[in-house]
C-alpha positions in Angstrom: 0.0 0.0 0.0 1.2 3.5 -0.8 2.6 5.5 2.1 1.0 8.8 3.0 3.8 10.9 1.5 4.2 8.9 -1.8 1.5 9.1 -4.5 0.2 5.8 -5.8 1.4 6.3 -9.4 -0.2 4.3 -12.2 0.5 4.7 -15.9 -0.9 3.4 -19.2 1.3 3.1 -22.2 1.2 6.3 -24.2 -0.8 5.3 -27.2 0.5 5.7 -30.7 -1.6 8.6 -32.0 -1.6 7.6 -35.6 -4.5 5.1 -35.1 -7.9 6.0 -33.8 -8.7 4.6 -30.3 -10.3 1.2 -30.2 -11.4 -1.0 -27.3 -8.0 -2.6 -27.2 -6.3 0.6 -26.2 -9.2 1.7 -24.0 -9.0 -1.6 -22.2 -5.7 -0.6 -20.6 -7.0 2.8 -19.8 -10.1 1.4 -18.1 -8.1 -1.0 -16.0 -5.8 1.8 -14.9 -8.8 4.0 -14.1 -10.5 1.3 -12.0 -7.2 0.6 -10.1 -6.6 4.3 -9.4 -10.2 5.0 -8.4 -10.0 2.1 -6.0 -6.8 3.5 -4.4 -8.4 7.0 -4.2 -11.4 5.3 -2.4 -8.9 3.9 0.1 -8.0 7.5 0.9 -4.6 7.4 -0.7 -2.8 10.1 -2.7 -3.0 8.9 -6.3 -1.6 10.0 -9.7 -2.9 8.5 -12.9 -1.1 9.2 -16.2 -2.0 8.5 -19.8 -1.1 10.2 -23.0 0.0 9.9 -26.6 3.2 8.9 -28.5 3.5 11.3 -31.4 6.9 10.8 -33.1 8.2 8.2 -35.5 8.3 7.4 -39.2 4.8 5.9 -39.5 3.2 9.1 -38.3 5.4 11.2 -40.6 4.3 9.2 -43.6 0.7 9.4 -42.6 0.8 13.1 -42.2 2.5 13.5 -45.5 -0.1 11.3 -47.2 -2.8 13.7 -45.7 -1.0 16.8 -46.9 -0.3 18.3 -43.5 2.6 18.7 -41.1 3.2 15.9 -38.5 2.4 18.4 -35.7 -0.9 19.4 -37.3 -1.8 15.8 -37.8 -1.1 14.9 -34.2 -2.9 17.9 -32.9 -6.0 17.0 -34.9 -5.9 13.3 -33.7 -5.4 14.2 -30.1 -8.2 16.8 -30.1 -10.7 14.8 -32.1 -10.1 11.2 -31.0 -7.8 10.6 -28.1 -9.0 13.2 -25.6 -12.7 12.5 -26.3 -12.4 8.8 -25.7 -11.4 9.5 -22.1 -14.8 11.0 -21.5 -16.5 8.2 -23.4 -15.1 5.6 -21.0 -15.4 7.9 -17.9 -11.7 7.9 -17.2 -10.5 10.2 -14.3 -6.8 10.6 -15.3 -4.8 13.2 -13.5 -2.6 14.1 -16.4 -2.3 13.5 -20.2 1.2 13.8 -21.7 2.1 14.3 -25.3 5.6 13.5 -26.5 5.6 16.7 -28.6 5.3 18.9 -25.4 8.3 20.8 -24.3 8.1 19.4 -20.8 8.9 16.1 -22.4 11.2 16.8 -25.3 13.6 19.0 -23.3 13.9 16.5 -20.5 14.4 13.7 -22.9 17.4 15.5 -24.4 18.8 16.2 -21.0 18.5 12.5 -20.1 20.3 11.2 -23.1 22.9 13.9 -22.9 23.7 12.7 -19.4 24.0 9.0 -20.6 26.1 10.1 -23.5 28.4 12.0 -21.2 28.6 9.0 -18.9 29.8 6.8 -21.7 26.6 4.8 -22.1 26.2 5.8 -25.7 28.4 5.3 -28.8 28.2 5.8 -32.6 28.0 2.9 -34.9 26.4 1.5 -38.1 23.1 -0.3 -38.0 21.9 -2.6 -40.7 18.8 -4.7 -40.1 15.1 -5.2 -40.3 12.5 -2.6 -39.2 8.8 -2.7 -39.0 7.4 0.8 -39.5 4.0 -0.2 -38.2 5.5 -1.4 -34.9 8.3 1.3 -34.9 10.5 -1.6 -33.9 13.8 -3.2 -35.0 13.1 -6.9 -35.7 15.2 -10.0 -35.5 14.6 -12.9 -38.0 12.9 -14.8 -35.2 10.3 -12.1 -34.9 9.0 -12.7 -38.4 6.6 -15.2 -39.9 5.8 -16.4 -43.4 3.4 -14.1 -45.3 0.1 -15.2 -46.8 -2.2 -13.8 -49.5 -0.6 -10.8 -51.2 2.6 -11.3 -49.1 3.0 -15.0 -50.0 6.7 -15.9 -50.2 7.8 -12.9 -48.0 8.7 -12.7 -44.4 6.3 -10.4 -42.5 6.0 -8.9 -39.0 4.3 -11.4 -36.7 2.2 -8.6 -35.2 1.0 -6.7 -38.3 1.3 -9.3 -41.0 3.1 -6.9 -43.3 6.6 -7.1 -44.8 9.4 -5.4 -42.9 12.0 -3.0 -44.3 15.7 -3.4 -44.4 17.5 -0.2 -43.2 21.1 0.7 -43.1 22.2 4.0 -41.4 24.6 5.5 -39.0 23.1 5.4 -35.5 23.9 5.9 -31.9 23.7 2.9 -29.7 22.9 2.4 -26.0 25.1 -0.2 -24.3 22.1 -2.4 -23.4 24.3 -5.6 -23.5 26.0 -4.4 -20.3 22.8 -4.8 -18.4 22.0 -8.4 -19.1 23.3 -9.7 -15.7 22.1 -6.6 -13.8 18.6 -7.1 -15.1 18.6 -10.9 -14.4 19.8 -10.1 -10.8 17.0 -7.5 -10.4 14.3 -9.9 -11.6 15.6 -12.5 -9.1 15.6 -10.0 -6.2 12.2 -8.5 -7.2 10.0 -11.4 -8.4 6.9 -9.2 -8.6 8.6 -6.7 -10.9 7.1 -8.2 -14.0 3.6 -9.6 -13.7 1.7 -11.9 -14.4 4.0 -14.9 -14.0 3.7 -15.8 -17.7 5.0 -12.4 -18.6 7.9 -12.6 -16.1 8.9 -16.0 -17.5 9.0 -14.6 -21.0 11.1 -11.6 -20.1 13.6 -13.6 -18.0 14.0 -16.2 -20.9 14.5 -13.4 -23.4 17.2 -11.6 -21.3 19.0 -14.9 -20.5 19.8 -15.3 -24.2 21.9 -12.2 -23.9 21.1 -8.6 -24.9 22.4 -6.7 -27.9 23.2 -3.0 -27.8 20.3 -0.9 -28.9 20.1 1.6 -31.7 18.7 4.8 -30.3 18.7 7.1 -33.2 17.5 7.5 -36.8 18.9 9.7 -39.6 16.6 8.8 -42.5 13.8 11.2 -41.4 13.5 14.1 -39.0 10.2 13.8 -37.1 11.5 13.1 -33.7 13.5 14.7 -30.9 16.9 15.8 -32.1 19.9 14.3 -30.3 21.4 17.3 -28.5 25.1 16.5 -29.3 24.4 15.6 -32.9 21.3 17.1 -34.4 21.6 15.1 -37.7 20.0 12.3 -35.6 16.6 12.1 -34.0 15.9 9.8 -31.1 14.4 6.4 -31.9 10.7 6.8 -31.0 10.6 4.2 -28.2 13.7 5.7 -26.5 11.8 9.0 -26.5 8.4 7.6 -25.5 9.5 5.5 -22.5 10.7 8.6 -20.7 7.2 10.0 -20.6 6.6 8.2 -17.3 9.3 10.2 -15.7 9.0 13.5 -17.5 5.3 13.8 -16.8 5.9 13.8 -13.0 8.7 16.4 -13.0 11.9 14.6 -13.9 14.6 17.3 -14.3 12.1 20.1 -13.8 10.2 19.7 -10.5 12.2 17.8 -8.0 9.6 17.9 -5.3 6.9 16.4 -7.5 9.3 13.8 -8.9 10.3 12.7 -5.4 6.6 12.5 -4.3 5.5 10.5 -7.3 8.4 8.4 -8.7 8.9 5.5 -9.0 5.8 4.4 -10.6 3.8 1.8 -8.7 2.4 0.1 -11.7 3.1 0.4 -15.5 0.1 -1.2 -17.3 1.1 -2.4 -20.8 -0.1 -4.8 -23.4 2.0 -7.9 -23.7 3.2 -6.9 -27.2 5.2 -4.0 -25.7 6.4 -5.9 -22.6 10.0 -6.1 -23.6 10.3 -2.3 -24.0 9.0 -1.8 -20.5 10.5 -4.7 -18.7 14.0 -4.8 -20.4 14.9 -1.6 -22.2 13.2 0.9 -19.8 14.7 -0.5 -16.5 18.1 -0.7 -18.2 17.8 3.0 -19.1 16.9 3.8 -15.5 19.8 1.8 -14.2 22.1 3.7 -16.5 20.8 7.0 -15.2 20.9 5.9 -11.5 17.1 6.3 -11.1 14.8 4.0 -9.1 12.9 1.3 -11.1 9.1 1.1 -11.2 7.6 -1.3 -8.7 5.7 -3.4 -11.2 5.2 -3.8 -14.9 2.0 -5.6 -15.6 1.6 -7.1 -19.1 -2.0 -7.8 -19.8 -3.4 -10.0 -22.6 -4.9 -9.0 -25.9 -8.6 -8.4 -26.7 -9.6 -10.7 -29.5 -12.4 -10.2 -32.0 -13.2 -13.2 -34.2 -10.0 -14.8 -32.8 -7.7 -12.0 -33.9 -6.0 -9.2 -32.0 -7.8 -5.9 -32.1 -6.6 -4.0 -35.2 -7.7 -1.2 -37.3 -5.8 -2.6 -40.3 -7.7 -5.9 -40.1 -11.0 -4.1 -39.5 -11.5 -5.7 -36.1 -11.1 -2.4 -34.3 -14.3 -1.3 -32.4 -14.6 2.2 -31.1 -15.6 2.5 -27.4 -18.4 4.8 -28.3 -20.0 2.0 -30.4 -20.5 0.2 -27.1 -21.2 3.1 -24.7 -23.8 4.7 -26.9 -25.9 1.6 -26.5 -24.9 0.1 -23.1 -23.5 3.2 -21.2 -20.0 3.7 -19.8 -20.7 1.8 -16.6 -21.6 -1.3 -18.4 -18.6 -0.9 -20.7 -16.3 -0.7 -17.8 -17.9 -3.5 -15.9 -17.9 -5.9 -18.9 -14.2 -5.6 -19.7 -13.1 -5.8 -16.1 -15.5 -8.6 -15.2 -15.5 -10.9 -18.3 -11.8 -11.1 -19.0 -9.1 -12.3 -16.5 -6.6 -9.4 -16.5 -3.3 -10.8 -17.8 -4.9 -13.3 -20.2 -6.2 -12.9 -23.7 -9.9 -12.5 -23.9 -12.5 -12.5 -26.6 -15.1 -9.7 -27.0 -18.5 -10.5 -28.3 -21.6 -8.4 -28.5 -23.7 -11.4 -27.5 -21.7 -11.9 -24.3 -21.9 -8.2 -23.4 -25.6 -8.1 -24.0 -26.2 -11.3 -21.9 -24.1 -10.0 -19.0 -25.8 -6.6 -19.1 -29.3 -8.2 -18.8 -28.4 -11.0 -16.4 -25.8 -9.4 -14.1 -26.5 -5.7 -14.2 -30.2 -5.2 -15.0 -31.5 -8.3 -13.2 -29.2 -9.2 -10.4 -28.0 -5.7 -9.4 -30.3 -3.1 -10.8 -33.5 -5.0 -9.9 -32.2 -5.5 -6.3 -31.8 -1.7 -6.0 -35.2 -1.0 -7.5 -37.2 -3.4 -5.4 -35.6 -2.5 -2.1 -36.4 1.1 -2.7 -39.9 0.3 -3.9 -40.6 -1.8 -0.7 -39.3 0.8 1.7 -41.4 3.3 -0.1 -44.5 1.1 0.0 -44.2 -0.2 3.6 -42.5 2.8 5.3 -43.7 5.7 3.1 -42.4 9.1 3.9 -45.0 11.5 5.3 -44.5 13.9 2.5 -43.6 12.6 -1.0 -41.1 14.3 -3.3 -41.2 14.6 -7.0 -44.1 12.9 -8.9 -43.1 9.4 -10.0 -40.4 9.0 -7.4 -41.7 7.1 -4.4 -40.0 7.9 -1.1 -39.7 5.9 2.1 -38.0 6.3 5.5 -35.5 3.5 6.3 -36.7 1.8 9.5 -34.4 0.7 12.3 -33.3 -3.0 12.5 -34.6 -4.3 15.8 -34.8 -8.0 14.9 -31.2 -8.7 13.6 -31.0 -12.5 13.7 -28.9 -15.3 12.2 -30.0 -14.6 8.6 -29.0 -11.0 8.9 -25.7 -11.9 10.5 -25.0 -14.2 7.6 -25.3 -11.2 5.3 -23.2 -8.9 7.5 -20.4 -11.6 7.7 -20.6 -12.1 4.0 -20.2 -8.4 3.4 -17.1 -8.2 5.5 -15.6 -11.1 3.6 -16.5 -9.7 0.2 -15.0 -6.3 1.1 -11.7 -7.9 2.2 -11.5 -10.1 -0.9 -12.4 -7.3 -3.3 -9.8 -4.9 -1.7 -7.1 -7.5 -2.0 -8.0 -8.7 -5.5 -8.5 -5.3 -7.1 -6.2 -3.1 -5.0 -3.2 -5.3 -4.7 -3.2 -8.2 -7.2 -4.9 -6.4 -10.1 -7.4 -9.3 -10.4 -10.3 -7.1 -11.4 -12.4 -10.1 -12.3 -11.9 -11.8 -8.9 -12.7 -8.6 -7.0 -15.9 -7.9 -9.0 -16.9 -11.5 -8.7 -16.7 -11.3 -4.9 -19.0 -8.2 -4.9 -21.5 -9.8 -7.3 -21.5 -13.0 -5.3 -22.6 -10.9 -2.4 -25.3 -9.2 -4.5 -26.6 -12.6 -5.4 -26.6 -13.6 -1.7 -28.7 -10.5 -0.8 -31.1 -11.4 -3.6 -31.4 -14.9 -2.2 -31.9 -13.5 1.3 -34.9 -11.4 0.1 -36.4 -14.4 -1.7 -36.1 -16.5 1.4 -37.3 -13.8 3.8 -40.3 -12.8 1.6 -40.8 -9.3 3.0 -43.9 -8.9 0.8 -45.5 -11.7 2.9 -44.1 -10.5 6.2 -45.7 -7.1 5.5 -49.1 -8.6 5.9 -48.4 -9.3 9.6 -49.3 -6.0 11.2 -48.3 -7.0 14.7 -45.3 -5.2 16.3 -43.2 -8.4 15.9 -44.2 -8.7 12.2 -43.4 -5.1 11.5 -40.1 -5.4 13.4 -39.2 -8.3 11.2 -40.1 -6.4 8.1 -38.0 -3.5 9.2 -35.0 -5.6 9.8 -35.2 -7.4 6.4 -35.5 -4.1 4.5 -32.8 -2.4 6.6 -30.5 -5.4 5.9 -31.1 -5.1 2.1 -30.6 -1.3 2.1 -27.4 -1.5 4.2 -26.1 -4.1 1.8 -26.7 -1.7 -1.1 -24.9 1.1 0.8 -21.8 -1.1 0.9 -22.2 -2.2 -2.8 -22.4 1.5 -3.9 -19.0 2.1 -2.2 -17.4 -1.2 -3.5 -18.5 -0.6 -7.1 -17.8 3.1 -7.3 -14.3 2.5 -8.9 -15.8 0.2 -11.5 -19.2 1.9 -12.2 -19.1 5.4 -10.9 -22.3 6.7 -12.5 -24.6 4.0 -11.2 -22.9 4.0 -7.8 -23.6 7.7 -7.6 -27.2 7.1 -8.5 -27.6 4.4 -5.9 -25.9 6.5 -3.2 -28.5 9.2 -4.0 -31.3 6.8 -4.0 -30.3 5.6 -0.5 -30.2 9.2 0.8 -26.7 8.3 2.1 -25.0 11.6 1.4 -27.1 13.5 4.0 -25.8 11.3 6.8 -22.6 9.7 5.6 -21.2 12.3 3.3 -20.0 12.1 -0.3 -19.6 8.7 -1.9 -16.0 9.6 -2.8 -15.1 10.0 0.8 -16.2 6.5 1.9 -13.2 4.3 2.5 -13.5 1.1 0.5 -11.7 -0.9 3.1 -14.3 0.2 5.7 -17.3 -0.6 3.4 -17.8 -4.0 5.1 -18.4 -2.5 8.6 -22.1 -3.2 9.2 -24.7 -0.7 10.3 -23.5 2.5 8.7 -26.6 3.6 6.9 -28.7 5.2 9.6 -32.4 4.6 10.2 -34.4 7.5 9.1 -32.5 7.9 5.8 -34.9 8.8 3.0 -34.9 6.1 0.3 -36.1 7.2 -3.1 -37.0 4.9 -6.0 -36.0 6.7 -9.2 -34.9 5.5 -12.6 -33.5 2.0 -13.1 -29.8 1.8 -12.6 -29.5 -0.3 -15.8 -32.6 0.1 -18.0 -33.6 -2.8 -20.2 -31.8 -2.7 -23.5 -34.9 -2.0 -25.4 -35.6 1.0 -23.2 -32.0 2.3 -23.8 -32.5 2.0 -27.5 -35.7 4.0 -27.3 -34.1 6.7 -25.2 
């Protein structure tokens, strides 16, 4: 857990701005957002960074093809695509860095000047294979046999396109000198690369021995000039990786850098794992800077069995989902349906089924019927707006074994969710614990049959009814807190429905680790039945 004077710092990769955002890139941003919202809900200081990678040959070629300068092209894409998608998926990032910003470019030059002066960089000749789409030097083992129009050629295993052979004078970083240092670090810090499958891949790769890394290009000029030799621009990855440090004040704001660095978690897709778990830590070692605590390489989102890709027409824009299902359901689905760290398949049918079964029926219906029963059996003396029934939450004076079972289950679910989401990054496991609790509360109401108990007008019958409905409402109070990081909009609506802010304060101020303490929602709270948290899909379509 983060200390009180160190921000819990989480980053996404900076996304290559040349492509429009799709659910593959937004998947990482959503995971980071859930993680950082959870830590904020713990009461911790948090810093969440995302941004865009805006240099490189691919972007230059695309800008030229569109008849504009690279800067104009990147400005347009960031403004029209990359910033809006954060709102689409309801991300609450603290900063958005662009690699064309001065706060980044100037610090990058200073960083590499220091490494050059320290003897970590030398001039040489590079000849080899390069994938412009990946912006990555390739080894023969990274290629596969082409098919279709590329039959008979070797192509990039990621993009399925032929690579280019380049030969140019470059500067090199002495990466080979860090083979043993990196292996020792992995041994001493077994959690540095996660999950275990990713760690094993990285260790195996480094054990084969590292080659020195070309860090400059001379065949084009869309990049950060090398300060000691401006005929060269920095290789795009060598520039981009430094965003994690430059965004939090490296070389410019010592106080902020000390408060934030090192990063607690770098979230990356498994296809860029080696850059983050091999090259980046070697760069930091060379500069004498602390290494991030964890690099987590998650799996790919697959559509029709293929990795999400605009070039293969499998890219789906987040808005195509949120326009129909809403941002909460979007966030819930990707965190709940796919084990973080493994590949997962997206399908519209699965999303629709989960929305109806888990969100509308299990969760949303529970919230609606509890509010409706409190409004019916313990109606407020004065009703509010037309169409919104109000009830006064009764006190629980008949708390028995059935109620204690719910209270105990809530404490256990809270502990599990906090550990799974907050520490292990097992979003699916944490959400499962919360929804297992929701199902338990639904089962409790089915067994207790408050609609039948309500017919017993004796003091004992009314006390029993009051305890049943209090138990359900208090359970929902905790669920609103536990799901706030995952589904902030519906959690806020539920908090409002329970009248909780008047007595407990803002939802954002409720500590997630304290959510399982029973009995926090006070009797007398005004419970309001409003709109459904998750309307039926046909209702959403009509709206």
